[in-house]
C-alpha positions in Angstrom: -14.1 1.0 -13.8 -10.8 -0.7 -14.2 -10.6 -4.4 -14.8 -8.9 -6.1 -11.9 -7.3 -9.5 -12.3 -4.8 -9.5 -9.3 -4.6 -8.6 -5.7 -1.0 -8.0 -4.7 0.0 -8.1 -0.9 3.0 -6.0 0.3 4.5 -5.3 3.7 5.5 -1.9 4.9 9.0 -3.5 5.8 8.9 -1.9 9.2 9.8 -3.4 12.5 7.4 -5.7 14.4 5.0 -3.7 16.4 5.8 -0.3 15.1 2.6 1.6 14.1 2.6 3.1 10.6 -0.3 5.0 9.1 -1.6 5.7 5.6 -0.2 9.2 6.0 3.3 7.8 6.8 3.3 5.6 3.8 2.0 8.5 1.6 4.9 10.7 2.8 7.5 7.9 2.2 6.0 7.4 -1.4 6.0 11.2 -2.0 9.8 11.4 -1.0 10.3 8.8 -3.8 8.5 10.9 -6.4 5.1 9.3 -6.3 2.1 11.6 -6.6 0.3 9.8 -3.7 0.5 6.6 -1.8 0.9 3.6 -4.2 -1.2 1.1 -2.4 -5.0 1.1 -2.5 -5.4 -0.3 1.0 -3.3 -0.5 4.3 -3.9 -3.0 7.0 -2.9 -1.6 10.4 -1.4 -3.7 13.3 -4.9 -4.0 14.9 -6.3 -5.6 11.7 -8.2 -2.4 10.7 -8.3 -1.7 7.0 -7.7 2.0 5.8 -8.0 3.4 2.2 -5.0 4.7 0.4 -5.2 5.4 -3.4 -8.6 5.2 -5.0 -9.3 1.8 -6.6 -10.4 3.7 -9.7 -6.8 4.7 -10.2 -4.0 2.3 -11.1 -1.6 1.7 -8.2 2.1 2.3 -8.0 3.3 -0.8 -6.2 4.4 -3.5 -8.6 6.0 -2.5 -12.0 4.2 -4.2 -14.9 1.1 -5.2 -12.9 -0.4 -1.8 -11.5 -3.0 -1.3 -14.3 -5.0 -4.4 -13.5 -4.3 -4.9 -9.8 -5.2 -3.8 -6.3 -2.3 -3.1 -4.0 -2.7 -3.9 -0.2 0.0 -3.3 2.3 0.0 -4.7 5.7 2.1 -2.9 8.5 5.1 -4.8 9.6 7.2 -7.5 7.9 10.5 -7.1 9.7 11.2 -9.3 12.7 13.1 -7.8 15.6 
């Protein structure tokens, strides 16, 4: 198991109230050349938490910090 010393929180940078799924983010990351979604967890608008990349695998969300962190993305982040 990887040693984790950080939890890094991101937003999906999508408009307020717009639903976004793990599959959506996985597709966006694939379009950018990632092998899979870069985040380990995604928090939906209703507060439910959904798995992304396995925690056993380094994320692809914060350059220089992926090896020892867990990446969590919450849906939203852009005000109307």
